[in-house]
N, C-alpha and C positions, 0 to 999 in steps of 0.2 A: 804691782807696786803698791805698798800699803802706806798709809799716812796715819798720823796720830791726831787725835782730838785734843788739842791743847787746852789746858785750864787758862783762865783769864790772866793776862799779863805776859804770856809766852806764845811764841809762834815759831815757824820752821818746820821742816819735815819730821823732825824728832823732838819738837818743842824745846829746842836747845836755845833759842834766842829770846832774850828778855826784851820786851817792848818798852822803850823809854817814853816817858810822858804818855802813857796809855789813857785816852780820854774816857775810857769805860771804867777805869779804876774807881772813880768817885761814884759810880752807879747813878748816872744822870737820868736814867729812865724811871718814871714813876709808876705807880700801880702794877708792879710786877711786870713791866715791859722789858724786852730783851735788848741789850746794847750790842749792836752789831758793827764791829770796826770796819773801816774802809780797807781797801787793798794797801793804801798807803801807811795804815796803822796810825794816822794822824787825826782822822775824823770818825765820827760815828753816826748811825742811824738808829733810832728807837723802833723796835717791832713791838706794837702794842697788842694787848689783849682785846678781844672782840669788843668789850664794853667801853673801850677808851680810844681817843684820838689825840692828836697834837704832836708837836715837835718832841716833846718828852713824855707823852701819853698822859697829859695832865687834865685832859677834858673828857666829860662823859660824851659818849657817841650818840648824836641825836637820831640815828637811823635804827637804833634797837627797837624802838616801838613800831617799826615797819610803817612809817607814815605814808609811803607812796602806794597808789592803787594800781591794779590791773598789771601786775608783773613788772612795774617799772623798777628801776634801779635807783636806789637812794645813795646820794653822794654827800658825805659829811663835808662841811666847810667851816672854817674859823678864821679868826683874825685875832688881834691882841686883847679884844674885849668881848667878843661874841661868838657864839657857836650856833650854827644853823644847818640846814640840809636843802638840797635841791633834788628833784626827781627827774630822771632821764626816762621820759616815756618810750614805750615801744608800740610797734604796730600803728594803729589808727587812733590812739589816745592822745589828749593833750590837757592842758590845765596844770595849776601848781602842783597837784598831786596826782596828775594823770586821771583824773575823775570823768572827763568828757570824752565820749567817742565822737570822732568826725563822721562816722557812718550814721550814727543816730544821736545827734546832741541833745535831744529832749529825753533820752534814756526811756523811751516807751511812754512818756507822759503826754505827747502830743495827740490831741484827739482828731484834728483835721489837717495835720501837717504832712 
């Protein structure tokens, strides 16, 4: 069973159905983000390029500089006015950027500890 890859504004097995009020028609996703229609064809989600985040890909991604250490996972966050990141530490690391090892909190600097 084959299916067609429909151009924007059309849907259906053979792209025969015109989507009324297609929210992607206005190209709401910024910075070359991709507008993905929901299955109901009434709402959308922007799929952003790696450098950008936000509901409409309007913000720079704060994780691009790899601020988290020791293989931690950087998670971009934002609200209406600010953009920031949090680090999800792995293994025995802790700290804002996962910079401290719980096994050796002095990182080899303790002389008699």
